[in-house]
N, C-alpha and C positions, 0 to 999 in steps of 0.2 A: 404407697402400698399397692401391690399387684392386684389386678382384677381376679386373677386365678393363682392359686398357690402351687399349681402343677405346671411344669413346663409344657408349652403347646406342642413340642416335638417329641414328648415322652411316649415311647412305645408305638410310634406311627410308621416309621420307615427305617429299616435296618441299614440301608445304604446311606442315609443322611446321618442318623444318630442311632447306634445300636443299643443304647441303654434302654432297658425295658422291653426289648424285643427278644422273644425266645428265652433261653436260659439266663437267669440272673446270677452273674458271678459276684465274687466279693468286691471286685472293682466297681461293678454296676451298683451294688448296694451302697458303696461309699459315695458314688456320684449322686445317687438318689437322695441320700441323707444330706449331703453338703449343698447340692444345687437344685435338683429336679423338684423336690417337694417344698422348697422354701425360697431360695435365692438364685433362681435360674438365670437371672440377668448377669450374674457374675461369672457364669460358665463360658469358657472360651468357645466351646462347640456351639452354644446357643447364639453367641454374638456372630460367629461365622455364618450360621444358617440364616440368621436374621438379616445380615448384610447381603447374603446371596438372594434372599427373597425380595429385598428392596430393589436389587439390581434387575431381577426378573420382571418386576412390575413397571420398569421404565418403558417408554414407547420404543418401538422398533428402531426409530432413527437415532436414538440415543445409546443404543447398545453397541459395544465394541465389535468390530468386524470379525475378530478372531475368537470371540468369546465362546462360540459353540464348537470350535474345532480344536482349541488348545487344551490339552489335559491339565487338570490341577496338579500342582507340584507333588502331593503325596502319591497320586496315581502314576505320574511319570517316574517318580523315584522308586516306587515298589515294582513297577514293570521293568525298569532298568536293572534293579536288583535281581529280579527273577531271571532275566537274560544272563547276567553275569554269573550268578550262582549256578544256574543249570549248566552253562557251557564249561565253567571251571570245574564243577563236579564231574562232568563227563570226561574232562581231560585227566582226572585222577584215576580213571579206570584203564589199565594198560591194554586190555583186550580191544578197546575201541580204536586206538591208534589215530587220534585226531591230529590233523595238520596243525603244527605249532603256530604258523603264521596266521592261519584262520582263527585260532584260539586267541592269540594276542590281540588281533584286530577287534574281535567281538567283545572281549572283556574290556578293552580300553575304551571303546565307544560307549558301552553300557555304563562303565564307571564314570566317564565324563558327563553323561546325561544325568546320572544320579547326583553328582556334585552340583550341577546346574540346578536341578530340582531342589536340592537342599538349600542352596543360596537363595532361590526364589521364595522358599518358605520361611526364611529367617525372620522377616518382619512380622508375618502373621503368627507364626508359632516357632519361637527360637529353638526350643528343645527338639522339635521335629526336624527343623532345618539342620541342627547339629548332628542328629542321628543319621539323616540321609547323606549329608556331606561326608561324615566320618566313615560310613561304610563304603562310599564311593572311593575315598582316598585309600581305604584298605585294599580294594581290588587293584588299584594302581600299584600299591606296594607289593602285592602278590605277583604282579608281572615281573618286577625286578628281583624278587626273592625266589620265585618258584618256576615261572614259565620261561622267561628269557634265558636263565642259565641252562635250561634243558636244550635250548636252541643254539647254545654256544656263546651267548653274550653274558659275561660276568661269571661269578662263582656262586655255587649253592651254599647257603649258610650251613653251619654245623647243626647237628641234631638238637643240642641243648638250646641254642638261640632260637631255632625255628619253633621248637615246642613251647618255649616261653612266650614267643611272639603270638602264636595262635591262642595260647591260654589267656593272655592279656586281652586280646580282642574278644574272646569268648566271654570273659567277665564284663567287658564293656557292653556286649549285647544283652547280658543278663540284667545289667543296670538299666538299660533302655527299656527292656520288656517289662520290668517289674517296678521301676522307679519313676516313670513318667505317668502322672495321674490321668491325663486326658488323651492318652493314646488309644486309637481304635482297636477293636478286637482283631482285625486282620493284621495290623502292625504287630500286635503282641504275639500272634501265632508265628508270623514271619521271623521276628527277632528271637523268639524262643527256639525255633528250629535252627536258626543260624547259629545260636549259641551251642546247641547240641552238635551241629556239624563241625564247628571249629574245635570243640573239646575232643570229639572223636578223632578228628584229624591230628590233633596234637598227640593223643595217645598212640595212634597208629605210627606216627613218626618216631615216637619215643621207643617203641618196642619193635619197629620195623616189621609190622604184620600186614601182609598184603590183603588178607581177608577183612581185617578191620578197616583198612583203607577203602575197600569197596563198599563196606557198610556205611562208612562216613560219606562216601560219594552219593549213595542212595538217599541219605538224610539231607545232603545238600541239594539234590534235585527236588526232593519233597519241599524244602524250604523255599525254593524258587517258584513252585507251582502257584501259590496264592497270588503272588505279584503278577505272574503271567496271565492268570485268569482275570484278575482285576483290570489289567490293561486291555485285554481283549474284550471284556465286558463293556468298558468305557468306549472303545472303538465301535463296538456293535451298536451301542445306544446312539452315539453321535451319527453314525451312518444311517440308522433308522430314522432319526429326526430329519435328515436331509431327504430321504426317500419318501417316508410316510409321516410327515409332521403331525397330521391329525390323529393318527393311531398312537404315536408316542405320547401325545399330550393327554389322551384319555387314560393312560396308565394301564392299557391292556397288555403291554409287553412285559410286565413285571413277573 
């Protein structure tokens, strides 16, 4: 029997576990009922934070050399998604006239990093790993279907196949954002906006509406911003630990 019926991480740090912090959503209420107030040892997030705390308590000589500089797979995956989504969405705006070679290179590297992050997260959280890897493979497929044909390599798919392809991936994003129980709030926001981006893009292709295409591009850029901010925030914290470790340890930078 637990010494406390409430999870020790409940409502303490939104960056570690956002359940109980700020607005209580229906997902948060479900997690509180199922885990936080009774059986928190069965929660994946609790086990992850508990393992992380045990690692932090090890002596400095036993810590891995790259532990403080290597971003966690979800952070790397979301940041890579933010880069790919933002660059691809900007490429859908004709007025910007972005160089296609630059666009292909950025999207490919970001998609590859996202696939690697997903494969790294498979053992710890299989559903999260599948989600990150799947979206990374989607960006690689969009290189073949949308970007490379514009540069003269291959053929652009017909309107109906392209609309169906985007709609299927939009439904996949909907399943990820609403069907995975232990998904963080940031991931839910990202995948929900990604779903809206793909569905708007599908409708814009179906009716050949340039104005709707630009609206879809703005939604795509918005969906990439949380991932970019999360990655930059992680980089800022790690840099601050190297420069001023005593300040970051006291928690004054939050």
